[in-house]
C-alpha positions as CSV (number, residue, x, y, z in Angstrom):
1,X,-119.5,-57.7,-113.8
2,X,-122.5,-60.0,-114.0
3,X,-124.0,-61.0,-110.7
4,X,-124.3,-64.7,-110.4
5,X,-126.0,-66.9,-107.9
6,X,-125.4,-68.7,-104.7
7,X,-127.4,-70.0,-101.8
8,X,-128.0,-67.0,-99.6
9,X,-131.6,-66.4,-100.5
10,X,-132.5,-70.1,-101.2
11,X,-133.1,-70.9,-97.5
12,X,-135.6,-68.1,-97.2
13,X,-137.7,-69.4,-100.0
14,X,-137.3,-73.0,-98.9
15,X,-138.6,-72.0,-95.5
16,X,-141.4,-69.9,-96.9
17,X,-142.5,-72.6,-99.3
18,X,-142.1,-75.5,-97.0
19,X,-140.8,-77.6,-99.9
20,X,-139.0,-77.5,-103.2
21,X,-140.5,-76.4,-106.5
22,X,-142.1,-77.9,-109.5
23,X,-140.4,-77.2,-112.9
24,X,-142.4,-78.1,-116.0
25,X,-140.9,-78.8,-119.3
26,X,-141.7,-76.5,-122.2
27,X,-140.7,-75.3,-125.7
28,X,-137.3,-73.8,-126.2
29,X,-136.4,-70.1,-126.7
30,X,-137.6,-68.8,-130.1
31,X,-135.0,-68.7,-132.8
32,X,-133.7,-65.2,-133.4
33,X,-131.0,-63.8,-135.6
34,X,-127.9,-62.4,-133.9
35,X,-128.4,-58.9,-132.8
36,X,-126.7,-56.4,-135.0
37,X,-127.6,-53.4,-132.9
38,X,-127.7,-54.6,-129.3
39,X,-124.2,-55.1,-127.9
40,X,-124.8,-54.1,-124.3
41,X,-127.6,-55.3,-122.1
42,X,-128.4,-54.8,-118.4
43,X,-131.1,-56.8,-116.6
44,X,-132.7,-55.3,-113.5
45,X,-135.3,-56.9,-111.3
46,X,-136.6,-59.3,-108.7
47,X,-136.9,-63.1,-108.4
48,X,-139.3,-63.3,-111.3
49,X,-136.5,-62.0,-113.5
50,X,-133.7,-63.7,-111.6
51,X,-135.4,-67.1,-111.9
52,X,-134.4,-67.5,-108.3
53,X,-133.4,-71.1,-107.4
54,X,-134.1,-72.6,-110.8
55,X,-131.3,-75.0,-111.5
56,X,-128.6,-74.6,-112.6
57,X,-127.6,-71.6,-110.6
58,X,-125.2,-69.1,-112.2
59,X,-122.6,-69.7,-109.5
60,X,-121.7,-66.7,-107.2
61,X,-123.3,-64.2,-104.9
62,X,-126.4,-64.6,-102.7
63,X,-129.2,-63.7,-105.1
64,X,-130.1,-67.3,-106.1
65,X,-129.9,-66.2,-109.8
66,X,-130.5,-68.9,-112.4
67,X,-128.2,-69.5,-115.3
68,X,-131.3,-70.1,-117.4
69,X,-133.4,-67.1,-116.4
70,X,-134.9,-65.1,-119.2
71,X,-132.3,-62.4,-119.3
72,X,-129.6,-65.0,-119.8
73,X,-131.6,-66.7,-122.5
74,X,-132.2,-63.4,-124.3
75,X,-128.5,-62.4,-124.1
76,X,-127.4,-65.9,-125.4
77,X,-129.9,-66.0,-128.2
78,X,-129.2,-62.5,-129.4
79,X,-125.4,-63.0,-128.9
80,X,-125.1,-59.9,-126.8
81,X,-121.5,-59.5,-126.0
82,X,-121.8,-57.2,-122.9
83,X,-124.5,-58.6,-120.7
84,X,-124.8,-57.7,-117.0
85,X,-127.5,-59.5,-114.9
86,X,-128.1,-57.8,-111.6
87,X,-131.5,-59.3,-111.0
88,X,-131.9,-60.6,-107.4
89,X,-134.4,-62.5,-105.4
90,X,-136.3,-60.4,-102.9
91,X,-135.3,-57.1,-104.7
92,X,-137.5,-54.1,-104.3
93,X,-137.5,-50.9,-106.3
94,X,-135.4,-49.2,-103.6
95,X,-132.6,-51.7,-104.3
96,X,-132.1,-50.0,-107.6
97,X,-130.4,-47.1,-105.9
98,X,-129.4,-48.5,-102.5
99,X,-127.6,-51.7,-101.4
100,X,-129.9,-54.6,-101.0
101,X,-129.6,-55.9,-97.4
102,X,-131.0,-59.4,-97.7
103,X,-129.5,-61.0,-99.7
104,X,-126.5,-58.7,-99.7
105,X,-126.1,-57.0,-103.1
106,X,-125.0,-53.6,-104.4
107,X,-127.5,-51.1,-106.0
108,X,-128.7,-52.5,-109.3
109,X,-128.3,-49.2,-111.0
110,X,-124.6,-49.4,-110.5
111,X,-124.6,-51.7,-113.6
112,X,-126.0,-49.0,-115.9
113,X,-123.6,-47.3,-118.3
114,X,-123.9,-44.4,-120.7
115,X,-123.5,-46.7,-123.6
116,X,-126.0,-49.4,-122.4
117,X,-128.3,-50.2,-125.2
118,X,-130.9,-52.5,-123.7
119,X,-132.4,-52.5,-120.2
120,X,-135.1,-54.9,-119.0
121,X,-136.9,-54.2,-115.7
122,X,-139.1,-56.6,-113.7
123,X,-139.9,-55.2,-110.3
124,X,-142.8,-54.6,-107.9
125,X,-143.9,-58.0,-106.6
126,X,-141.9,-57.7,-103.4
127,X,-142.9,-54.1,-102.9
128,X,-146.6,-55.1,-102.9
129,X,-145.8,-58.3,-100.9
130,X,-147.1,-60.7,-103.5
131,X,-145.6,-63.9,-102.0
132,X,-146.8,-62.9,-98.6
133,X,-150.3,-62.5,-100.0
134,X,-150.1,-66.0,-101.5
135,X,-148.8,-67.4,-98.2
136,X,-151.7,-65.8,-96.3
137,X,-154.2,-67.5,-98.6
138,X,-152.9,-71.0,-98.2
139,X,-155.5,-73.5,-96.9
140,X,-154.8,-77.2,-97.0
141,X,-158.5,-77.9,-96.7
142,X,-159.4,-75.4,-99.4
143,X,-162.7,-75.8,-101.4
144,X,-164.2,-74.0,-104.3
145,X,-165.9,-71.6,-101.9
146,X,-163.5,-71.3,-98.9
147,X,-161.9,-67.9,-98.3
148,X,-158.8,-67.2,-96.3
149,X,-157.5,-63.8,-97.6
150,X,-159.8,-62.4,-100.3
151,X,-161.7,-59.3,-99.0
152,X,-165.3,-59.9,-98.3
153,X,-168.0,-57.6,-99.8
154,X,-167.7,-54.2,-98.3
155,X,-164.1,-54.7,-97.0
156,X,-161.3,-52.6,-98.2
157,X,-158.9,-54.0,-100.8
158,X,-155.7,-53.2,-99.1
159,X,-153.4,-54.9,-101.6
160,X,-155.1,-53.2,-104.5
161,X,-154.6,-49.8,-102.8
162,X,-151.0,-50.6,-102.2
163,X,-150.5,-51.4,-105.9
164,X,-152.1,-48.1,-107.0
165,X,-150.0,-46.2,-104.5
166,X,-146.8,-47.9,-105.8
167,X,-147.4,-46.8,-109.4
168,X,-145.2,-43.6,-109.3
169,X,-142.2,-45.7,-108.4
170,X,-142.1,-46.9,-112.0
171,X,-141.9,-43.3,-113.2
172,X,-138.9,-42.8,-110.9
173,X,-137.2,-46.0,-111.9
174,X,-137.5,-45.1,-115.6
175,X,-136.2,-41.6,-115.0
176,X,-133.2,-43.1,-113.1
177,X,-132.4,-45.5,-116.0
178,X,-132.6,-42.7,-118.5
179,X,-130.3,-40.5,-116.5
180,X,-127.7,-43.2,-116.4
181,X,-128.2,-44.9,-119.8
182,X,-129.8,-42.2,-122.1
183,X,-129.4,-44.3,-125.2
184,X,-131.0,-47.5,-123.8
185,X,-134.1,-49.2,-125.1
186,X,-136.1,-49.8,-121.9
187,X,-138.5,-52.7,-121.5
188,X,-140.8,-53.0,-118.5
189,X,-141.6,-56.7,-118.1
190,X,-145.0,-57.6,-116.6
191,X,-145.8,-60.6,-114.4
192,X,-146.9,-64.0,-115.5
193,X,-150.4,-65.4,-115.2
194,X,-150.3,-67.1,-111.8
195,X,-153.6,-69.0,-111.3
196,X,-156.9,-69.3,-113.0
197,X,-160.2,-67.9,-111.8
198,X,-161.6,-70.2,-109.1
199,X,-158.2,-71.9,-108.7
200,X,-158.0,-75.7,-108.5
201,X,-158.4,-76.6,-104.8
202,X,-157.6,-80.3,-105.3
203,X,-154.2,-79.4,-106.8
204,X,-153.3,-76.1,-105.1
205,X,-154.2,-75.2,-101.5
206,X,-156.2,-72.1,-102.3
207,X,-159.9,-71.6,-102.0
208,X,-161.7,-70.4,-105.1
209,X,-162.2,-66.8,-104.0
210,X,-158.6,-66.6,-102.8
211,X,-157.2,-67.9,-106.1
212,X,-159.3,-65.4,-108.0
213,X,-158.2,-62.6,-105.7
214,X,-154.5,-63.4,-106.1
215,X,-154.7,-63.4,-109.9
216,X,-156.7,-60.2,-109.8
217,X,-153.9,-58.5,-107.9
218,X,-151.2,-59.9,-110.1
219,X,-153.1,-58.6,-113.1
220,X,-153.6,-55.3,-111.5
221,X,-149.8,-55.0,-111.0
222,X,-149.2,-55.8,-114.6
223,X,-151.8,-53.2,-115.7
224,X,-150.0,-50.6,-113.6
225,X,-146.7,-51.5,-115.2
226,X,-148.2,-51.3,-118.7
227,X,-149.8,-47.9,-117.9
228,X,-146.5,-46.4,-116.5
229,X,-144.5,-47.8,-119.4
230,X,-146.9,-46.1,-121.9
231,X,-147.0,-42.9,-119.9
232,X,-143.2,-42.7,-119.9
233,X,-142.7,-43.7,-123.6
234,X,-141.0,-47.0,-122.9
235,X,-142.0,-50.5,-123.9
236,X,-144.2,-53.0,-122.0
237,X,-143.7,-56.8,-122.3
238,X,-146.9,-58.7,-121.8
239,X,-146.0,-61.8,-120.0
240,X,-149.5,-62.4,-118.6
241,X,-150.9,-63.1,-122.1
242,X,-148.0,-65.3,-123.0
243,X,-148.4,-67.5,-120.0
244,X,-152.2,-67.7,-119.7
245,X,-153.3,-71.3,-119.7
246,X,-150.0,-72.4,-118.2
247,X,-150.7,-71.3,-114.7
248,X,-150.1,-73.2,-111.4
249,X,-153.3,-75.3,-112.1
250,X,-152.1,-76.5,-115.5
251,X,-150.3,-79.7,-114.4
252,X,-147.7,-80.9,-116.8
253,X,-148.3,-77.8,-118.9
254,X,-147.7,-75.4,-116.0
255,X,-145.1,-72.7,-116.4
256,X,-145.5,-71.5,-112.8
257,X,-144.3,-73.1,-109.6
258,X,-147.1,-74.1,-107.3
259,X,-148.2,-72.3,-104.2
260,X,-146.4,-75.0,-102.3
261,X,-143.5,-76.2,-104.5
262,X,-143.1,-79.9,-104.7
263,X,-140.3,-81.4,-106.9
264,X,-137.0,-80.0,-105.7
265,X,-135.8,-78.1,-108.7
266,X,-137.0,-74.6,-107.8
267,X,-138.0,-73.1,-104.5
268,X,-140.1,-70.1,-105.2
269,X,-143.9,-70.4,-105.0
270,X,-146.0,-68.8,-107.8
271,X,-142.9,-67.9,-109.8
272,X,-142.0,-69.0,-113.3
273,X,-140.4,-72.4,-113.6
274,X,-137.8,-73.2,-116.3
275,X,-140.4,-73.4,-119.0
276,X,-141.9,-70.1,-117.8
277,X,-138.5,-68.4,-118.1
278,X,-138.2,-69.7,-121.6
279,X,-141.6,-68.3,-122.5
280,X,-140.6,-64.9,-120.9
281,X,-137.4,-64.9,-123.0
282,X,-139.4,-65.7,-126.2
283,X,-141.8,-62.8,-125.4
284,X,-139.0,-60.3,-124.8
285,X,-137.3,-61.3,-128.0
286,X,-140.5,-60.9,-129.9
287,X,-140.9,-57.4,-128.4
288,X,-137.3,-56.6,-129.5
289,X,-138.2,-57.5,-133.1
290,X,-140.8,-54.7,-133.2
């Protein structure tokens, strides 16, 4: 059964963000012919895949899942009859095989079947504490040179080390999917481009070095995802390239919610907004055409 959304996780993000989110408009999902080969699709992942708190919500459960997240858009566009979305805000890779405590959700791998034909996977941001990193960088008085969280020369890059150490978890996840769904086409979905080098201190409360550091770590995570996908013979979906230029500094063209969300339609900082989810869906569909 498809997991749908409710309000359990929304309060957490509202508290963390301190306000509601900005959702930019954008182009629609790319036209695609009805899928003749994909009849069953399972979407796994965290809030970047769930589209946590982007309205409208899909209706039940505690994961804050959006009815217009990229998995739902892909399934609708390709007319996939058997679609199961178990993406969930705050999910970590351990929640693939064990119940997720907050918000309460069963193991995501429970949705996999022997005849599943397509699996998308977007995971890792919570394991490396990406949102916590961004929160630690916030500085309302930020300037082009101020620094709150970026390591200084000679200091250890703890977040970078965490990302590198996390890499083998992708190998385990892929093996787990293959064991349960041996016929599935597996797509590992990278993370979007969050914020440009040097940031935009007048628009987002991040100093220049901190904005650059955040994006460096997001890019590092996506590189690791790509490397592990290639090493395991599965596919990588390059969301960073697709969203570059539409980051949190892009104003009306932004496909990312700001560091402090502001307009009430989504609550998750530095996450794709509705336009970003459409771009992610377009990019997944293009990958499936290969």
